[in-house]
C-alpha positions in Angstrom: 93.5 91.7 104.7 95.8 94.7 105.2 96.9 97.0 102.5 100.5 95.7 103.0 99.3 92.1 102.5 97.4 93.1 99.3 100.4 95.0 97.9 102.6 92.0 98.5 100.2 89.9 96.5 100.4 92.4 93.7 104.3 92.2 93.8 104.0 88.4 93.6 101.6 88.9 90.6 98.9 86.9 92.3 95.4 87.4 90.8 94.2 87.2 94.4 95.5 90.8 94.8 92.7 92.1 92.4 90.1 90.0 94.2 91.1 91.2 97.6 91.4 94.8 96.4 87.9 94.6 95.0 86.5 93.1 98.3 88.1 95.8 100.4 87.8 98.9 98.1 85.4 98.1 95.3 82.5 100.0 96.8 84.7 103.0 97.5 86.1 103.0 94.0 82.5 102.7 92.7 81.3 105.6 94.8 84.1 107.9 93.7 83.5 107.0 90.0 79.7 107.2 90.3 79.8 110.8 91.8 81.6 111.9 88.7 80.0 109.8 85.8 76.5 109.5 87.3 75.9 106.2 85.6 76.1 102.8 87.1 77.5 101.2 84.0 80.1 103.7 83.6 81.1 103.6 87.3 81.4 99.8 87.1 83.8 100.2 84.1 85.8 102.8 86.1 86.2 100.2 88.9 87.3 97.5 86.4 89.8 100.1 84.9 91.0 101.0 88.3 91.7 97.4 89.2 93.5 96.9 85.9 95.5 100.0 86.4 96.4 98.8 89.9 97.6 95.5 88.5 99.7 97.4 85.9 101.3 99.8 88.3 102.1 97.7 91.3 105.0 97.1 91.0 107.0 99.4 90.4 104.6 101.8 92.3 104.6 101.2 96.2 101.6 103.1 97.6 101.5 103.6 101.3 97.8 103.9 101.3 96.2 101.4 98.7 92.7 103.0 99.2 93.8 106.5 98.5 96.0 105.4 95.6 93.1 103.5 94.1 90.6 106.3 94.7 92.9 108.6 92.7 93.0 106.2 89.8 89.2 105.7 89.9 88.6 109.4 90.0 91.0 109.9 87.0 89.3 107.0 85.1 85.9 108.6 85.7 87.1 112.1 84.7 88.6 110.6 81.5 85.2 108.8 80.8 83.3 112.0 81.2 85.7 114.0 79.0 85.3 111.3 76.3 81.6 111.3 76.7 81.2 114.8 75.5 80.0 118.2 76.9 76.6 117.1 78.1 78.0 114.6 80.7 80.8 117.0 81.6 78.4 119.4 83.3 78.6 118.0 86.8 82.3 117.6 86.9 82.9 121.0 85.3 80.6 122.7 87.7 82.5 121.5 90.7 85.9 122.1 89.1 84.9 125.6 88.3 83.9 126.2 91.9 87.4 125.8 93.0 89.3 127.3 90.1 89.4 130.7 91.7 91.4 129.2 94.6 93.9 127.3 92.4 97.1 128.7 91.1 96.9 129.6 87.4 99.0 127.8 84.8 101.1 130.9 84.6 102.2 130.7 88.2 105.3 128.9 89.2 103.9 125.7 90.7 107.3 124.0 91.2 105.8 120.7 91.2 102.6 118.9 92.0 104.0 117.4 95.3 104.7 120.9 96.6 101.1 122.0 95.8 99.7 118.8 97.3 101.7 119.4 100.5 100.3 123.0 100.6 96.7 121.7 100.3 97.5 119.1 103.1 98.8 121.9 105.4 95.7 124.0 104.6 93.3 121.1 105.3 95.1 120.2 108.6 94.4 123.7 109.8 90.6 123.2 109.4 88.2 121.6 111.8 87.5 117.9 110.9 83.9 118.6 109.7 85.2 121.3 107.3 88.0 119.0 105.9 85.2 116.3 105.2 83.2 118.9 103.4 86.1 120.1 101.3 87.3 116.6 100.4 83.8 115.3 99.7 83.0 118.2 97.4 86.3 118.7 95.6 87.7 115.2 95.4 84.7 112.8 95.6 82.5 115.5 93.9 79.6 114.9 96.1 76.6 117.2 95.9 76.2 119.7 98.8 72.9 117.9 99.6 74.7 114.6 100.1 77.4 116.2 102.3 74.7 117.8 104.4 73.0 114.5 104.8 76.2 112.8 105.7 77.2 115.4 108.4 73.7 116.0 109.6 73.7 119.7 109.0 71.7 121.9 106.8 72.7 122.2 103.1 73.0 125.9 103.5 75.6 125.4 106.2 77.6 123.2 103.8 77.5 125.8 101.1 78.5 128.7 103.3 81.3 126.6 104.9 82.7 125.7 101.5 82.4 129.3 100.3 84.4 130.6 103.3 86.9 127.7 103.0 87.5 128.6 99.4 88.4 132.2 100.4 90.7 131.0 103.2 92.2 128.4 100.8 93.0 131.2 98.2 94.5 133.5 100.9 96.5 130.5 102.2 97.9 129.7 98.7 98.8 133.4 98.2 100.7 133.3 101.5 102.4 130.1 100.3 103.7 132.1 97.4 101.3 130.9 94.6 99.9 133.3 92.1 96.1 133.0 92.1 
């Protein structure tokens, strides 16, 4: 079933929308959540939270990419669960977030809005080779470990670490050029 058909089921308030979404994207949502919470039970809860949030938000939301929209919800649900669980469980998510903080504009800078920053990130990633884009997104959105990314791309883990390190430097320079204060 296509995203458009599933979204139409949501608009019609058909419970099949949730079932079809889970069939098509349940494993993806689980993977996103598990990489953050590192617990099967918590990841399952995040998937359920994601499906509920999709039910509550469509309509009025009208996502063009149901998978990406759901992944964002699953990621936020997982991050909220980790935050609520306390400092010990936060270590993995905090470690990855800290990795990228040097490249992200500070709270003092004039961000304009999230959409402008998002567009800048998209422009940056579109200038990178596909393999590097995959590394960046897998690390900083899905929060995969560098070992998992290396395995996925069939490259040494050191290559992934070095590529991400260099990309962070280019990313910071790109954001400065875009007018953000780093």
